[in-house]
N, C-alpha and C positions, 0 to 999 in steps of 0.2 A: 453388623458384621456376618454373618451367618443371612439373615433375613437379607442382606441387597443380594450374599451369592443364590440364599437361594429363585431370585426370582430371574440374576445374570446370567448365573449358564445354562436357561433352558432359554430361554430371549437367545445367546449366541449360538445354543446345540439346530436355534430354526436360523439363525443366518446361516451357519453350514451349512444345512440343509439345501436351503433358494441357492447360495453361491454355487451350491455341486448342480443340483439344480439345471440354473445356467449355465456352468459354463459345458455340460455337454447334450447345452443349443447347440452352443458358439461351436463345438467340434460337434456334431450331424453336419453344422454353418455348410465349413468344410468340404464335404462330400454333398451336398448343395450341391455349392461349386463344380465337381469334380461329375456327378453324373448331366448337368446339367452341359455342358465343354462336350462329351465323353455324345450324349443326342447331338450335339451340334456338327462332330465330324462323320455320323456314319456309325459306334461301336454300341456295346450295349455295354450295360455298366453291369460292373461283378465286385464282390470282397471278394478277394487273390493277390492277396503279394505274390509278384515275383513272374504274373500272366506276361505269354511272349506273341501268344496269338494275336489276326490283329483289328478283329471284330470286336475282342473283346478291351474294358479298357479299367484295370479297378483304378479305384476310387483315395480310397487307400485307406480306411477306417481300422484293415486288419492288415498286421502281423505275415508272414508267411505259412504261420503255424494257424493262421488265424481265432487269436484272440486277437480284439480289441486291444489297437495300438495305447485308450486310456484305462491309465491305470480307474475308475468311475465308475465305470463298464465290466460288465459278465459278458454283455455279449453286444453282438453286431449286425446286425440281419438286415438284404433288401428281398423285400414281397413285394402285397399289391400290384399283381402282375410283370414287378420284373420291372417297369420301363418299355418291357415292350414296341405301347404305343404310344408312351412319352410318361404312359400315368406308371407309380410302381411310391414305394417307405422303401424308409435305411431306418432304423424301428434300432433303436437304442437300449437295452433290457441295466435301471441300475446293480451296481454290484464292487467284490473287489473290496474298494481301497472308499466308500462311499458311501456317510455318517444313515449308522443299521434304521431310523427312522427314514429313509428311501428305500431301501435293497426293494429291489424288484419293482422297486419304480420303470415303466414300460415309457415312450419318451418317441413317435412319429413324427419322422416329416417324413407329410402327406407330398407328393406331386400328378398334377392333374393334368389332362391331357397336353390343352390348351399350353402349360410351361411355369400355372403357379402353384407355388408351394403355402403350403401351411402344417402350424405343426399341433400334434395332442400328445396333452402328456392322463397316462389313467396312471397314480399311484396307487403308492403301496409299503411294506418298511407295518414296520408298526408302533411310531406315532404317526403316521402321515399326514399330515394336512392341508387344505385346496391354498393353501399363503402361503406351501410352494412352488411353484407352477410358472417359471417365467413367465415376466411382459412378448406381447405378443405369438401368446398357447392357448388353447384350453381347455378343458375339463379331455378327455375324453371319452363321449355317450356310453362309451361300450364296458 
C-alpha cells in the first residue's frame, strides 16, 4: 500500500493542478465573451462590478470590492492596451484555493486588434510543471 500511495498521491496532485489551470482558462473565457460584446457595442471593457457608466461594460470577473470571483484566482486584471484599439489582455493570477504547485501562475488571454484570442501561461509555484498548461494555451516566453 505504501508503494501505491507513493505513486498515486503525486499523480493525483498533478491531476488537480492541471484541472485547476484548465478551470481558470474556462473562467477567463467568459471574460473574453464579455470583452468582445462590449467592444461590439462600442464600450470599454472594465473590471468594475456595479459600474453604471454607459461608456463602460463590466466583464464580470471581479466582485464589487475588486476581488476575483473565482476562488482559484488571487487577482484578475486587464492590461496590454486595455482594449483601447481592440487589443488587450485578461490576466488571472492563481492563488487562494489553488494547489500550492500552481500558486502565482499567470494565465493570460490576449486579444489581438483583429479580434483573435490566444492564451499563454507563465508557470510559477513550488512544484510547477509544464504539463499543467491546458490544451489551447502555450508557455509564456517571458
